[in-house]
C-alpha positions in Angstrom: 154.8 99.6 -14.1 158.1 101.5 -14.2 157.9 101.6 -18.3 154.4 103.3 -17.9 155.6 105.8 -15.5 158.7 106.6 -17.9 156.3 107.1 -20.6 153.9 109.4 -19.0 156.6 111.3 -17.5 158.2 111.9 -20.9 154.8 113.0 -22.4 154.4 115.4 -19.3 158.0 117.0 -19.9 157.0 117.2 -23.7 153.5 118.5 -23.4 152.9 119.9 -19.8 150.1 117.8 -19.2 149.4 115.8 -16.2 148.7 112.5 -16.8 147.8 109.2 -14.9 146.6 105.7 -15.5 144.3 103.8 -13.0 143.8 100.0 -13.4 141.4 97.6 -11.4 143.2 95.0 -9.1 142.6 91.3 -8.8 140.2 92.2 -5.7 138.1 94.7 -8.1 139.3 97.9 -6.3 140.9 100.8 -8.5 144.5 102.0 -8.0 146.9 104.2 -9.4 149.3 102.4 -11.8 151.6 105.3 -12.8 151.4 109.0 -13.2 153.4 112.1 -13.9 154.1 114.2 -12.1 153.2 111.9 -9.0 151.3 114.6 -6.9 149.2 116.0 -9.8 145.7 116.3 -10.4 145.5 113.1 -12.5 147.4 111.3 -9.8 144.8 112.5 -7.3 141.8 111.4 -9.2 139.6 109.0 -7.7 136.0 107.7 -8.5 133.2 109.1 -6.4 131.9 105.5 -5.4 135.1 103.7 -4.2 134.2 100.3 -5.7 132.0 101.6 -8.3 132.8 102.7 -12.1 134.5 106.0 -12.6 132.9 108.7 -14.4 134.2 110.1 -17.6 134.5 113.9 -16.7 134.8 116.7 -19.4 137.4 119.0 -18.9 136.5 122.3 -17.0 137.0 124.2 -13.9 140.0 121.9 -13.2 138.3 118.8 -13.5 140.4 115.8 -15.1 139.6 114.3 -18.5 138.7 110.5 -17.7 138.7 108.0 -20.6 138.3 104.0 -20.3 141.3 102.5 -21.7 140.3 99.8 -24.7 141.5 96.1 -24.0 140.9 93.0 -21.7 142.4 94.8 -18.3 139.8 97.5 -16.8 141.9 100.7 -17.2 141.4 104.7 -17.3 143.4 107.3 -18.7 143.3 110.5 -16.6 144.7 113.8 -18.1 144.9 116.7 -15.6 143.5 120.0 -16.9 146.3 122.4 -18.2 146.4 125.8 -20.4 146.0 123.6 -23.5 142.5 124.3 -25.5 139.9 121.4 -25.4 140.8 120.2 -28.9 144.4 120.0 -28.0 143.8 118.1 -24.8 141.4 115.7 -27.1 144.7 115.1 -29.6 146.5 114.4 -26.5 144.0 111.7 -25.4 143.8 110.4 -29.1 147.6 109.9 -28.9 148.1 108.6 -25.6 145.1 106.0 -25.6 146.4 103.6 -28.1 150.0 103.4 -26.4 148.7 102.8 -23.1 146.3 100.1 -24.2 149.0 98.2 -26.0 151.5 98.6 -23.0 148.8 97.0 -20.6 148.1 94.5 -23.1 151.5 93.5 -23.8 151.9 93.5 -19.8 148.9 91.0 -19.3 150.2 88.8 -22.1 153.6 88.7 -20.3 151.7 87.8 -16.8 149.7 85.1 -18.6 153.0 83.6 -20.1 154.9 83.9 -17.1 152.2 81.8 -15.1 152.2 79.4 -18.0 156.0 79.0 -17.7 155.8 78.5 -14.1 153.4 75.5 -14.3 155.5 74.2 -17.2 158.4 74.3 -15.0 156.8 72.5 -12.3 155.8 69.6 -14.9 159.1 69.5 -16.4 160.7 68.8 -13.0 158.0 66.3 -12.2 158.8 64.6 -15.5 162.4 64.6 -14.9 162.0 63.2 -11.5 160.0 60.3 -12.8 162.7 59.6 -15.6 165.5 59.6 -13.2 163.5 57.1 -11.0 162.9 55.0 -14.2 166.7 54.7 -14.8 167.4 53.5 -11.3 164.7 51.2 -10.3 163.4 47.8 -11.9 160.6 47.5 -9.3 157.3 48.4 -9.9 156.4 49.1 -6.3 159.5 51.3 -5.9 158.8 53.4 -9.2 155.2 53.8 -8.3 155.8 54.9 -4.4 158.4 57.3 -5.7 156.1 58.9 -8.2 153.1 58.9 -5.7 155.3 60.6 -3.1 156.7 63.5 -5.7 153.2 64.2 -7.3 151.5 64.3 -3.3 154.5 66.9 -2.3 153.8 69.0 -5.6 149.9 69.3 -4.9 150.3 69.1 -1.0 148.3 66.0 -0.6 149.0 63.9 2.8 147.3 60.7 1.6 146.8 59.1 -1.4 147.3 55.6 -3.6 148.2 54.6 -6.8 145.8 51.8 -8.3 146.8 49.9 -11.3 144.7 47.3 -13.6 144.8 43.7 -13.0 143.1 42.4 -16.4 143.1 38.9 -15.2 140.7 39.6 -12.3 139.3 42.9 -13.8 140.3 44.9 -10.4 142.0 48.0 -9.5 144.9 47.0 -7.0 147.0 49.3 -4.9 151.1 49.5 -5.9 151.6 52.2 -3.7 149.9 54.4 -0.9 150.8 57.1 1.3 150.5 57.0 5.0 148.6 53.6 4.8 150.1 50.1 4.0 149.5 48.9 0.4 148.0 45.6 1.9 145.3 47.7 3.6 144.0 48.4 0.4 141.6 45.5 -1.0 141.3 45.2 -4.9 138.6 47.3 -6.1 136.5 45.6 -9.0 135.8 47.5 -12.0 132.0 47.2 -11.6 132.0 48.4 -8.0 129.4 51.5 -8.3 130.5 52.8 -4.9 134.2 53.2 -5.8 135.3 56.5 -7.1 138.6 54.9 -8.5 136.6 52.4 -10.5 134.2 55.1 -11.9 137.1 57.3 -12.8 139.0 54.4 -14.5 135.8 53.4 -16.6 134.9 56.8 -17.7 138.5 57.9 -18.3 138.3 61.5 -16.8 139.8 63.2 -13.9 137.7 64.7 -11.3 137.6 66.7 -7.9 135.3 64.8 -5.6 133.4 66.8 -2.8 133.7 65.2 0.6 130.1 65.0 0.7 130.2 62.1 -1.8 130.3 58.9 0.4 133.5 57.0 0.6 133.7 53.4 -0.8 134.9 51.0 2.2 137.8 50.0 -0.4 139.0 53.8 -0.5 138.4 54.8 3.2 142.0 53.9 4.0 143.5 56.8 1.7 140.8 59.4 1.6 140.2 62.2 3.8 138.1 65.0 2.7 138.0 66.0 -1.0 139.8 63.8 -3.2 141.4 64.5 -6.4 141.4 61.3 -8.9 142.9 61.0 -12.3 143.2 58.2 -14.8 146.5 57.2 -15.5 147.0 56.0 -19.3 149.9 55.0 -21.5 149.7 55.6 -25.3 151.2 52.7 -27.4 153.2 52.8 -30.9 149.5 52.7 -32.4 148.7 56.0 -30.7 145.8 55.0 -28.9 145.4 55.4 -25.3 145.6 52.4 -23.1 144.0 52.7 -19.6 146.3 51.5 -16.8 145.1 52.9 -13.5 144.3 55.6 -11.4 146.2 58.0 -9.2 143.9 59.1 -6.2 145.0 62.0 -3.8 143.3 63.4 -0.6 143.9 65.3 2.8 145.5 68.3 1.4 148.0 69.8 3.8 146.4 73.5 3.3 142.7 72.0 4.4 141.7 73.4 1.4 139.9 71.8 -1.4 142.0 71.0 -5.0 141.8 73.3 -7.7 141.3 73.0 -11.4 145.4 74.0 -11.5 146.0 70.6 -9.2 144.0 68.8 -11.7 145.5 70.3 -14.5 149.2 69.4 -13.4 148.1 65.9 -12.3 146.4 64.9 -15.6 149.3 66.5 -17.4 151.7 64.1 -15.8 149.5 61.3 -15.4 150.5 60.0 -19.1 153.8 59.9 -17.8 153.1 57.7 -14.9 151.3 55.4 -17.1 154.8 55.3 -19.2 156.7 54.8 -15.9 154.1 51.8 -14.7 154.3 50.3 -18.3 158.0 50.3 -18.4 158.4 48.7 -15.0 155.8 46.0 -15.9 158.0 45.1 -19.2 161.2 45.5 -16.9 159.7 42.6 -14.7 158.9 40.5 -17.6 161.8 40.8 -19.8 164.5 41.8 -17.2 166.6 44.0 -19.6 167.4 47.6 -20.4 164.8 47.7 -22.9 162.3 48.9 -20.5 163.7 52.6 -21.3 163.2 52.3 -25.1 159.6 53.6 -25.3 160.2 56.2 -22.5 163.1 57.5 -24.5 161.0 57.6 -27.7 158.3 59.5 -26.1 160.8 62.0 -24.7 162.3 62.6 -28.1 158.6 62.8 -29.5 157.9 65.4 -26.8 161.1 67.4 -27.0 160.5 67.4 -31.0 157.1 68.8 -30.5 158.5 71.6 -28.4 160.3 72.9 -31.5 158.2 75.3 -33.8 157.2 74.5 -37.0 159.0 76.6 -39.7 155.6 77.8 -41.4 155.0 79.9 -38.2 157.3 82.6 -40.0 155.7 82.3 -43.3 155.4 84.2 -45.4 157.4 86.9 -44.1 160.5 84.4 -44.0 161.7 81.0 -45.5 163.0 78.7 -43.1 164.4 75.3 -43.1 165.6 73.9 -39.8 166.6 70.4 -38.4 167.7 68.9 -34.9 169.1 65.6 -34.6 169.9 64.7 -30.9 172.8 62.6 -30.1 170.7 60.7 -27.6 166.5 60.4 -27.4 166.7 63.8 -26.1 169.1 66.4 -26.1 170.4 70.1 -25.3 170.2 71.8 -29.0 167.3 73.7 -30.0 166.1 76.7 -32.3 162.8 79.0 -31.8 161.3 81.5 -34.5 159.3 84.2 -33.7 156.8 86.6 -35.6 157.4 90.0 -34.4 155.6 93.4 -34.8 156.4 95.6 -37.7 156.5 92.4 -40.1 159.9 91.3 -38.5 161.4 87.7 -38.0 163.1 86.5 -35.0 165.2 83.5 -35.2 167.4 81.9 -32.2 169.8 78.8 -32.2 171.0 77.4 -29.0 173.4 74.9 -27.8 172.9 73.7 -24.1 176.4 72.3 -22.7 176.4 68.4 -22.5 173.1 66.5 -23.7 170.7 64.1 -22.4 168.0 64.7 -19.8 169.8 67.3 -17.9 170.3 69.4 -21.2 166.7 68.5 -22.6 165.3 70.2 -19.4 167.3 73.3 -19.4 166.4 73.7 -23.2 162.7 73.1 -22.5 162.9 76.1 -20.0 165.0 78.1 -22.4 162.5 77.7 -25.2 159.7 78.5 -22.8 161.3 81.9 -21.5 162.5 83.0 -24.8 159.2 82.7 -26.2 157.9 85.0 -23.7 161.3 87.6 -23.7 161.1 87.9 -27.6 157.7 89.2 -27.7 158.3 91.9 -24.9 161.4 93.4 -26.1 162.7 94.5 -29.4 166.5 94.7 -29.0 168.3 91.0 -29.2 170.8 91.8 -26.6 167.9 92.8 -24.1 166.4 89.7 -24.8 169.2 87.5 -24.2 170.0 89.1 -21.1 166.4 88.6 -19.9 166.7 85.2 -20.8 169.8 84.6 -19.0 168.0 86.4 -16.0 165.2 83.5 -16.0 167.6 80.8 -16.3 170.2 81.7 -14.1 169.5 79.6 -10.9 169.0 76.7 -13.2 172.6 77.2 -15.0 174.2 77.9 -11.7 173.0 74.6 -10.1 173.7 72.5 -13.0 177.0 73.8 -13.8 175.6 74.2 -17.6 176.1 77.4 -19.9 174.3 77.7 -23.4 175.8 79.4 -26.7 172.9 81.2 -28.2 172.6 83.5 -31.1 169.6 85.5 -31.6 168.7 87.5 -34.7 165.9 90.0 -36.0 165.6 90.3 -39.7 163.9 93.8 -40.7 163.1 93.6 -44.4 161.5 97.0 -44.1 165.0 98.6 -42.8 166.9 96.1 -44.5 168.8 95.3 -41.5 169.8 91.8 -39.5 170.0 92.9 -35.5 171.4 90.1 -33.7 172.9 89.2 -30.2 175.6 86.4 -30.4 176.4 84.8 -26.7 179.3 82.6 -27.7 177.9 80.7 -30.6 180.7 80.4 -33.3 178.6 79.0 -36.3 176.5 81.7 -37.3 177.2 83.3 -40.8 175.5 85.7 -43.5 175.6 84.2 -47.0 175.2 87.2 -49.7 174.1 86.5 -53.3 178.1 86.6 -53.9 181.1 86.5 -52.2 182.2 84.3 -49.1 180.2 83.9 -46.3 180.2 86.3 -43.6 180.5 85.4 -40.0 178.6 86.9 -37.3 181.0 87.6 -34.9 180.1 86.9 -30.8 178.8 89.9 -28.8 179.1 88.2 -25.2 180.3 85.1 -24.0 178.0 82.0 -23.7 174.9 82.7 -21.2 175.9 81.3 -17.7 179.7 81.7 -18.0 179.7 85.4 -16.9 177.2 88.0 -15.7 178.2 90.5 -18.4 174.8 91.6 -20.2 174.7 90.6 -24.1 175.4 93.4 -26.7 173.9 93.4 -30.0 175.1 94.1 -33.6 173.9 95.1 -36.8 174.3 94.2 -40.5 173.0 95.0 -43.7 170.1 92.6 -45.1 169.3 92.2 -48.4 166.5 90.3 -50.4 169.1 87.5 -51.7 170.7 87.1 -48.3 170.6 83.8 -46.4 171.0 83.5 -42.3 173.1 80.2 -41.8 173.2 78.9 -38.4 174.6 75.6 -37.0 175.8 73.8 -33.7 179.1 72.4 -33.1 177.6 69.0 -33.4 177.7 69.5 -37.0 181.4 70.4 -37.4 182.3 68.1 -34.5 180.9 65.0 -36.4 183.6 62.2 -36.7 184.3 59.2 -39.3 185.4 55.7 -38.2 188.7 56.8 -37.8 188.0 59.6 -35.5 188.6 62.5 -38.1 186.7 65.6 -37.6 184.2 67.1 -40.4 185.0 70.7 -39.6 183.4 73.9 -40.6 184.9 74.4 -44.3 182.9 71.5 -45.8 179.6 73.0 -44.4 180.4 76.4 -45.7 181.7 75.1 -49.2 178.2 73.3 -49.3 176.3 76.4 -48.6 178.3 78.7 -50.8 178.2 76.4 -53.9 174.0 76.2 -53.5 173.2 79.4 -52.0 170.8 80.0 -54.7 168.5 77.0 -53.7 165.6 77.1 -51.5 166.6 76.4 -47.9 165.0 73.1 -47.6 167.1 71.8 -50.5 170.3 73.3 -49.1 169.5 72.1 -45.3 169.2 68.6 -47.1 172.7 69.1 -48.8 174.2 69.9 -45.7 173.1 67.1 -43.7 173.8 64.8 -46.8 177.5 65.9 -46.3 177.6 65.0 -42.5 176.0 61.8 -43.1 178.3 60.7 -46.1 181.5 61.8 -44.0 180.3 60.1 -40.8 179.0 57.0 -42.4 177.3 54.9 -39.5 179.4 56.1 -36.7 177.6 57.0 -33.3 177.9 60.7 -33.0 178.5 62.3 -29.2 176.6 65.6 -29.8 173.4 66.7 -31.0 173.3 68.3 -34.6 171.3 71.3 -35.4 171.1 73.7 -38.5 168.8 76.7 -39.4 168.7 78.6 -42.8 166.6 81.5 -42.9 165.7 83.8 -46.1 163.2 86.5 -46.7 161.2 86.7 -50.1 162.0 89.5 -52.4 159.4 92.2 -52.0 
């Protein structure tokens, strides 16, 4: 915990009082997290019982003062004896305790968010593979085999099968299997009481089945030891989940049982497997490209659900935002953050290219930005951390991101921002021309240069106007480009209207110019205004 060590070091230099923080490890033992100075009495302190609770000792005779730190993480603040009076030492403790508690809580939240991001990344990669397979194959057997292989590799299963409902015979029939021919798996009646697959399909709930549960003869070919079974569903236009089958996984490579995390991951993508199966069945019936329509709609809905609601920053700010992908999914996104001190963060970004590859980077960037924005106060540092999180993905995909991130602080009347190659960022004042917010660094992924930050004055009637180049690059039937000036003219002429009304006027202007012309790039616009205090 280098930041905590720096804090304690600064405290020691200022107050000449030794300080240390001890925390519990995952195994339950107590270890030193940070100390200043490193070899002082506070750093040397250790509980009398190695695994027992530490004693809180009053100062005196050189003994340190030990205080439990409030919070979810078990920790203790230790102050070494100094020449200070007892009263002053108590003041030191009163000052440090809330600071250390806040820091430990923040690091715990960051750790949890990082774990969630890693799990989400795994799900997105798996979803991306499934979607690619849908675009290549017209065969249900080929699609199911690829999906089963990818899912099994992800959770380390060496045997498994995908069973799909045949409603005509009321049986589950294997369409894909690992290490066993599909023909070796007989149809399983839905009323088979000895079948785990039939029970999972009937009850529509995932389960980890212990190896002490007897194996059904129909499932013995693909079952070895503990088995993970998850129902496969597909949600139609009526929003009702339709059961399609079951995915069964066993013989885990590590010889350990499946975990709740494995179950969560497979359950999270089971609906996408259902969509894949449904699409493949539609292709077999229709023999046309209409097989992708529903999947694309679901992907669009999923991407739109990733975008935050504008109300998340109310009442500190009024926000209006809209994203119009050029395809069903795209690479534009915005994000909103409620920050400490009644500050409001707003981000807009444009991933180069569009479609599924850009959508994957977009989802990763949104998740990472949510973590870094809460952990850092400086917009430049936030974007630098975002670049570090995405560097490998941007390098392998040869993509880059133009991104603007601003933090509005109404208390100090400032807008602090970092602009990585995003050209369309403006500050609208109650009077006068829109003021462009200049770039402070190239787009993320182009160079290793850390983004800088800049500051502008912020007034109660000011409006932040952000949009992507899909708006300015909109074309009409003759190929003429819409440009930036019409957007700024509309924004200037109607700057006193509420953000939602102004946003509608901007998109109405683009729509009127482009008419029914198909656009080649995603269009995104965000407006932010803070209420008068």
